[in-house]
N, C-alpha and C positions, 0 to 999 in steps of 0.2 A: 504494500500500500504506500502510495506516495504521500509524503507529508505536505500539508497545506501551509506550514510555517517555514520561514527561512530568512536568510539575510539578503543583503544586496539592495535594499530599498534606498531611495535617495533621501538624503536629509538636507535641509536648507542651511545648516551651520556645521562647523567642524566638530563641535562637542554637542552631543545630543542630551537633552534633559531627560533623565530617567526618573521613574517613580521611586526615588531612593529612600525617602524617609518612611513610607509605610513598611517597606521591606526591612529597613534597619530597625525600626521600632519593634516589629514582630520578633526579630532575632534577639534584640536586647531584652525584650520582655521575658522571653524564655530564660535568658541568662540571669536576669535579675530576680527571678523567682516569682513572677506574677502569673504564671500559668496556674490553672485551677488545681487546688489541692497541694501546692508546693509548700513545704514547711517554712520556707523563708519568704513568704509572699510579700512583695513590695520592698524587699530589702535593698538598700543602697541604690535606689534609682538615680540618684545624683551622679554616681559613677557611670551608670549606663547612658544617661543623657550626654555625658561628656564625650562618649565615643561616637555619637551621631555625626558630628562634623567630619571626623576622620573617615568613617565609612562612606559618607557622602562624597568627600573629595576623592577618595580612591576610586569610586565608581564613575564619577564625572570626568576623571582624567583620561579615560579610555577613548581614543579617537575612533568614532564609529561612522564618520562620513565616508561615503563611497558613491561616486557619480555613476552608478549602475542602476538602471530603472527596472523595477518589477521582476526581480530575479526569482521570486517565489511563485509567480503566475497565480496569485491568489484569486483574482477575479476575471482575468482575460489575458490577452497577449500585448496589452498596451506597453509602449516603449520599445517594442521589438519590430524589426522589419522582416517580412516573409516574401521576398521577391520571386521565388521560384518554387514550383512543386506544390505539395499539399502539406500545410502545417495547420493544426487545429488546437483549440484549447479544450481540455477535459475538465469537467465540473469537479473532479477530485483535486484540482489546483495544480495542474502541470501542463506543459506543452507536448504535443505529439507530432513528430515528423513521420510522414507516411510515404512509402515508395510511390513515385509518380511515373506513369508510363508515357507521359508526354514530355516532361522535362527530365534532364539527366539527373537532377538532384532536387531534394526538398531542403530549403534553407531557412534557418532561423539566425538572425544576425542583429548586432547592435554596436554602435560606436559610443565609447564612453571615455572618461578621463581617469587615469590611474593616479590618485592623489598621493602626496608624500606620506610615508608611513604604512604603505600597503605591503603585506607580506606575500600574499598568494591569491590566485583565482581558482575557485572550485565550482564544480557542478555535479549533480547526480544524473545518471542515465540508466536506462534499462531497455535492452534490445529484444524484440520478439519477432518470430517469423511464422507465417502460416502458408501451407501449400504442400504439395507432394515432393518438391525438390526435383532433382534429376535433370536440371538444365545443363546445357553444354558450355555456358559462358562463365564469367567470373562471378564470385559471390557478391551480395549486397554489402556495402560497407559504410561506416559512419566515421566522420572526422571532426576534430575540433581544431580550429586555427586561430591564432592571434596575430593580426597583420597591421602594418602601417596603413592608415586610411587613405593616404595619398598615392603610395606606390604599390600597395598590396604585397609588399615583401614581408616575410616573417619578422616579428619583433625580436624574437630570440633565435639563436642559432639552431636550426634543425636541418643539418646537411642533407641535401637531396630531396627534401620535402617542404611543403608549405604548412602542413599541419603538425601539431605537437602531440596529437593522440589519434590512433587508428584502431578500429575494431570491425571485423567482418563476420558474416554469418557462417564462415568456414571455421571459426574458432580462433583466428589469428588476432592477437592484441599486440600493438606495436607502439612504443613511446620511448623517449630518452629518459632513462632513470636518473640522469643528472639534474634534470629540471622538472620532472613529472613524477608524482606518486599516485598510485592507484590503491584504494582501499575499498573492497567490495564494488559497489556501483559508483563510488565517488572518485572523481579525477581532480587532482590539484596541481596547478602549474605555479612554480616558484617565480615571483615577480620582483625579487629583491634587487635584481640588476636593471630593472626598468626605472628610468628617471621619473621622479614624482612630477605630476602635472602633464604627463604625456598622454596624448589621445591615441586610443587603440581601437581596432576593429575585430570583434569576436564573431566568428562564423562557425555555426554548427550545421553540418551537412550530412544528409543521408543520400547515398548514391546507389542507384539501382543497377544490378547486374542481371545477367540471363541465367540465374540459378534455379528458376522455377519456384522461388519463394516470394511471398509478399511480406515485406519487412516494415516494422514500425520501431521508432526509438522515442521513448518518453524522456523528457528533460525537466528537471526541477532543481530548485535551490541553487541557482547561479549566484555566486556571491564573491565579494572581495573581502579577504580576511586581513584585518589590520595587525601591525606589529604592536604587541602590548607596550604601552607607554611606560618608560622607566619610573615616572612619578607615580603611576597607578600601582606598579609592582611594589615600590617602596612603601607607599601608603597602605597598600593591602597587607604587607608584612607587619607594619607597625600596628595596624588594626587587629590582626590575628594575635599578635603578641599581647596587646592590651586586653583582648577578649579572654585569652587564657589566664592572664593575671587576675582579671575581674572574677572569672569563674572560680578560681582557687579561693578568693576572698569570700565569695558568697555561698558556696556550697559547703555544708558542714563536713 
């Protein structure tokens, strides 16, 4: 089942305002003994309140802005271009590339900016095929490419290929392990060598071969993953340390 939640949605500012205080208050309430039936109910809430700004700052310091639109496909294909083939939106909250017998490929694409502090680009995919098989031609295949919008050259070095990920109905999966990791259905491309502020062109393509199968590829959770901010890591460590200290003081 494809998840309807995911990252990659556009934010209007570099730091996104999170519902920090309700979450922090719930955590600190438990720690301070205000949960129902705790023997130290209400103990030392002044200490707990003192931790709220630290938790808030730690969460707010994480850069969440990513100029990638509608990566979770929660309601439609808005923000994406579908210039060729057959690409549809499934009510489960994901995009579907279907083999098209008129066009050579079915394409889902978007141009966006890789902001400073982005670690990687990820997406989830799932390939299925129906039919008897037995065709005499090549298998159907799916590719993911990250290109320069002006020249259509690969952004990262992929010698001999324009794509950074390849999968076909014959079972072949091909990618450069130096820049790509694959975990189950999730493909992640390392973007640490891409200059912040650069415009890139992401193309996800399903190509039809004469293999006798009708193939579909579901796409979901296209997202840019930020590098954890040093400030957030430091504040998080301080917060955890103080939380542990507070718990030792409050729990008999």
